[in-house]
Structures are given as structure tokens and as C-alpha cells.
C-alpha positions, -999 to 999 in steps of 0.1 A, spaced: -864 -579 151 -849 -553 128 -854 -526 154 -836 -548 180 -806 -553 156 -805 -516 149 -804 -508 186 -777 -533 193 -757 -520 164 -760 -485 177 -748 -496 212 -717 -513 196 -709 -482 176 -713 -460 207 -690 -484 226 -663 -481 200 -668 -445 190 -639 -421 193 -638 -397 223 -632 -363 208 -627 -344 240 -634 -307 238 -630 -305 200 -659 -314 176 -655 -346 158 -651 -341 120 -666 -373 104 -648 -367 71 -614 -370 88 -624 -403 104 -636 -416 70 -603 -406 54 -584 -423 83 -605 -455 74 -594 -452 38 -557 -448 49 -556 -477 73 -574 -500 48 -549 -490 21 -519 -497 43 -534 -530 54 -538 -541 18 -502 -532 10 -487 -552 39 -509 -582 33 -500 -582 -4 -463 -579 4 -465 -608 29 -483 -631 5 -460 -625 -24 -429 -630 -2 -441 -660 17 -467 -679 -2 -456 -709 -22 -486 -709 -45 -482 -694 -80 -515 -677 -86 -522 -662 -120 -517 -624 -119 -495 -626 -88 -458 -619 -85 -436 -589 -81 -442 -562 -107 -475 -577 -117 -505 -553 -122 -520 -564 -89 -487 -560 -71 -484 -524 -84 -520 -517 -75 -517 -529 -39 -483 -513 -34 -501 -479 -39 -519 -485 -6 -486 -476 11 -494 -440 2 -521 -443 29 -493 -433 53 -489 -400 34 -527 -395 38 -522 -400 75 -496 -372 74 -520 -348 57 -546 -356 83 -522 -351 111 -512 -317 97 -549 -307 96 -557 -320 131 -527 -304 149 -529 -271 130 -566 -266 135 -566 -255 172 -537 -231 166 -554 -217 135 -586 -211 154 -566 -193 181 -550 -169 157 -583 -163 140 -600 -156 173 -623 -187 168 -610 -208 196 -592 -206 230 -555 -199 234 -533 -230 230 -508 -234 258 -476 -252 247 -474 -272 280 -509 -284 276 -504 -293 240 -473 -314 246 -489 -330 277 -519 -339 256 -498 -356 229 -480 -375 257 -510 -387 275 -530 -395 244 -504 -414 223 -477 -427 246 -496 -452 267 -510 -472 237 -476 -469 219 -456 -482 249 -481 -509 257 -480 -521 221 -442 -522 221 -442 -541 254 -467 -567 241 -448 -572 208 -415 -575 227 -429 -602 250 -444 -620 220 -410 -620 201 -392 -633 232 -417 -660 244 -434 -669 211 -407 -664 185 -379 -673 210 -358 -643 201 -331 -631 225 -345 -606 250 -309 -592 255 -305 -585 218 -340 -570 214 -340 -548 245 -319 -520 230 -342 -520 200 -371 -517 224 -356 -487 241 -347 -470 208 -383 -476 195 -398 -463 227 -380 -430 223 -387 -428 185 -350 -431 177 -347 -465 161 -341 -453 126 -317 -426 138 -297 -451 157 -299 -484 137 -308 -470 103 -335 -496 98 -371 -500 107 -379 -511 142 -372 -548 151 -401 -546 175 -428 -531 152 -416 -521 117 -446 -498 110 -434 -473 137 -411 -456 113 -440 -434 104 -446 -426 140 -410 -414 143 -418 -389 115 -451 -379 132 -433 -372 165 -409 -349 148 -439 -330 134 -457 -329 167 -427 -311 183 -426 -285 155 -463 -281 148 -469 -252 173 -441 -232 158 -450 -239 122 -486 -228 130 -475 -192 135 -481 -189 97 -518 -185 107 -508 -152 124 -506 -137 89 -539 -119 86 -542 -116 48 -556 -149 34 -537 -147 1 -504 -140 18 -509 -169 42 -518 -194 14 -490 -183 -8 -466 -188 21 -479 -223 28 -479 -233 -9 -444 -218 -14 -431 -237 16 -444 -270 1 -427 -262 -33 -395 -252 -15 -392 -284 4 -399 -304 -28 -371 -285 -46 -348 -293 -16 -357 -329 -18 -346 -330 -54 -314 -310 -48 -302 -329 -17 -316 -363 -26 -340 -367 3 -359 -398 -9 -387 -419 6 -363 -441 26 -381 -457 55 -349 -469 70 -339 -433 74 -372 -415 79 -371 -378 85 -396 -350 86 -377 -334 58 -389 -362 35 -426 -357 43 -431 -321 55 -450 -311 23 -478 -335 33 -481 -320 67 -481 -285 52 -509 -296 28 -529 -303 59 -522 -267 70 -536 -255 36 -567 -276 42 -572 -260 76 -571 -226 60 -598 -237 35 -618 -253 63 -619 -222 85 -628 -200 56 -660 -221 52 -652 -232 17 -642 -267 27 -668 -271 54 -698 -255 38 -730 -276 39 -738 -274 2 -722 -304 -14 -718 -305 -52 -720 -336 -74 -694 -322 -98 -667 -328 -72 -677 -365 -72 -673 -365 -110 -638 -349 -106 -630 -377 -81 -643 -404 -103 -620 -392 -131 -590 -382 -109 -586 -414 -87 -582 -438 -117 -558 -414 -134 -538 -410 -102 -536 -447 -97 -525 -453 -133 -499 -426 -131 -485 -439 -98 -485 -475 -112 -462 -463 -141 -438 -453 -113 -421 -422 -128 -393 -409 -106 -411 -376 -100 -444 -393 -89 -438 -384 -52 -436 -347 -61 -471 -348 -76 -487 -368 -47 -490 -340 -21 -509 -319 -46 -530 -348 -57 -540 -354 -21 -548 -317 -17 -572 -319 -46 -588 -353 -36 -592 -342 0 -611 -311 -12 -632 -332 -36 -641 -356 -8 -652 -328 15 -671 -309 -12 -687 -339 -30 -718 -358 -23 -715 -394 -32 -681 -404 -20 -685 -384 12 -719 -401 18 -706 -436 11 -678 -433 36 -695 -412 63 -715 -440 77 -711 -450 113 -689 -480 106 -662 -464 85 -661 -434 109 -658 -457 139 -631 -478 123 -613 -446 113 -613 -436 149 -597 -469 159 -570 -466 132 -541 -460 157 -546 -493 175 -551 -511 142 -520 -495 127 -498 -505 156 -507 -542 154 -518 -549 119 -484 -559 103 -474 -582 131 -509 -598 131 -508 -603 93 -476 -623 96 -489 -642 126 -521 -653 109 -511 -655 73 -483 -679 80 -510 -705 86 -533 -695 57 -509 -683 30 -510 -714 9 -547 -719 10 -560 -716 -26 -596 -709 -36 -589 -701 -72 -561 -700 -98 -564 -662 -98 -546 -639 -73 -575 -615 -65 -600 -640 -50 -572 -655 -29 -561 -621 -18 -596 -612 -7 -599 -645 12 -567 -638 30 -578 -602 37 -611 -615 52 -593 -640 75 -564 -618 86 -585 -587 87 -610 -603 110 -582 -612 135 -566 -578 132 -600 -561 139 -609 -583 169 -575 -581 186 -570 -544 178 -605 -537 191 -597 -553 225 -565 -532 227 -585 -501 217 -612 -505 243 -587 -514 271 -559 -490 264 -563 -464 236 -599 -453 241 -595 -445 278 -565 -424 269 -587 -403 246 -601 -386 278 -581 -356 285 -585 -361 323 -576 -398 324 -545 -392 346 -567 -373 371 -594 -400 369 -567 -427 376 -554 -408 406 -589 -403 420 -597 -440 415 -566 -449 434 -574 -425 462 -608 -440 465 -594 -475 466 -564 -477 490 -559 -514 486 -558 -510 448 -534 -482 451 -511 -503 472 -513 -532 447 -505 -508 419 -475 -494 437 -462 -528 445 -466 -540 409 -447 -510 396 -417 -516 419 
């Protein structure tokens, strides 16, 4: 019986596993994506409950300790930025170090387009239809917001988060980075390691100084790459450490877990105190904690199981839908009370809403996102249409 369950579990994991294409999957990155999406989910659920629930639980309320704690999960977005910097810089760094093939700009941009755009546009279309037919909002008024969101220009045009899917503010920042990543990656042409690392670290410090001087703050109604570039550059630094072998070496040391065990609570306590200069420390804290995770034993082992890695690989689909689904589900459950304390009720709401988010995001992932992970999916689609003339005609008719 146990063996049967194990085999079925393995089949499910294989079904949902990320398709890594020609690059080797790095489990640690997927684990950190899992941490990031879990953190962001907790932040948005907490925000919804405090804003909408009419129950006064002990320990709840704005500026409570639990509120400060869960708000910190919003920094999961910055962790996503670090991971994006790592992932996009890695192939270019390998090229300049003669460890990988030459990266063609056309292929790079086409891959970004075919990998990310179909799920993104499909999500916007689904949420637009839901707002019109379920929430009875005006299609005429929403349509310009849909177009602006589709071209990652909603914040630039409307100076607010998207009316279709508010979480896409971070994707607008990501796209700005995607466009510049190949050009920023020329830093890896510097042959001397110490010069390259000084250049990257100096660039991080420079942009933080500019943030202070020109008042670039963490305003999600006006998101710009200038606000968040240090996080992406930290990803570049980590790529340099990874290719040097220091970050990726097989020997894992327990002392890094001890550092993490001390550093995480200290970082949380520091951020909860909300000093004005906390965002300046965060990129460097993420650099340290990223290294500690890769080099340590316990935390890496605890988060490198098949389930966290698989869910981390699904994070894009989960991220696109989670905030809308939280509000759709929690509106019916927000006043259910299991206890007078906030935490048990928060965990109950997380279980209910998280289950719905996971199920519906998984369906979207399997139908839309995962097929787009194949580099050759456009060619496969054309081949399928050529082999099935009737289906091709139906497809052409539906697109007219």
C-alpha cells in the first residue's frame, strides 16, 4: 500500500514538474521561489482579513505584531527579483566564461515572449471576463486598463496598480529588467573576478545612493526598475559565486544553518521595527541568506523535497491568480471564527483559500503555463495544426 501511494505521488510530481528546457534545473532556486510565493500569499491574505473581516480577534488589527509579521511576506517579491537576476544572468555569464553556448538576442527575447506572454495574457483575459460577468463591472471602462496591463504600462499610464490584476505591478518591473538584462550582463566580460565583483557591488551601492538622493521609494503605484535594480544585481553577484563553484559546491556546512538560524529572526525583528533605511539593508540581507541557503545543510534539505520544488516551479501561475482568488473565497469565510486568537483563524483561512488557489492555479498551470515551458511549443502547435486540417480551420475561424 505504501509503495502504491509512493508511486502515485511520484506520478503526480512528474505531471506538475517544471520543464527546464535545455538548462539544468537548480532545485534550490525552485525552493526559494516556493518561499517567496508562500510569503506573498500570507501577506495578501492577512491584508484582506484585516480589511474585510468584522471579527475582532485578539492580536489582530493594523500595526499589531501579527500584522507586522505577515506584512514582511511582501518582501517575497524582492526575493523573486533576486532569483530573476540570477536566472537571466546565468546563461550570459556562462557564455562569457566559455561555459555555455552563445546567447542570441533574438532567441532570448523570443523565449521570454513565448514563455511568459501566453499565461499572462490568458490570466488577464480570464480575470477581465470574471470582473465583467461575475462582478458586473463595465467592460467599456475596464478595457483600456486591460490593454495597458497587457503591455505592462498600467502604472505608467494610470499611476496605480492594475484594475484587472493588482499583483502585475511587479511583472511590469520584471519586464523592464528582461529588456535590459542582456546589456547589463556584459559585466561578465570582465575577466578578473575581483574587478567584476567590485563593479557589481559598487553598482548596487550607487543605485541605493541614488534612491536616497532622488527619493525613489518603494511605491507600487509607480513601479520602476530604478526602485528595484539592486535586487536584480544581487542576483548577478550570486551567479558569479555560483559559477566560481563556491555557491554550488557539494560540501554543505552546518555552520551556515546556524548563521541562518540567527540571521532570519534578527532580520524579521529589524524589519518589523520599520526603520526608514530598512529597504537599503534588504538586498544585502538577501545576498547573505541566499548564500546561507545554498551552502547550508538543514534549511536546504528541508526545502529541497519534491513538493516545495514542484510548487516553486508553479509559482508564476499561483502568483497571477492568488490575490483575486483570496478575495473571491475569503469573502465567504472571512467571519468564520475558530478561536478568539488571530493566528488560528489566519491559519484556517490560509488552509481554505490556499487549497482553492492551489487547485485552480494547478489547472491553469497544466493547461496553459506548463506547455509554454517547452521551447518548441509554437512549432509543435503548427505541426499539430498541419496534421489536423479540420482543427486548423476551426482554430482560424475562432480567431477571426
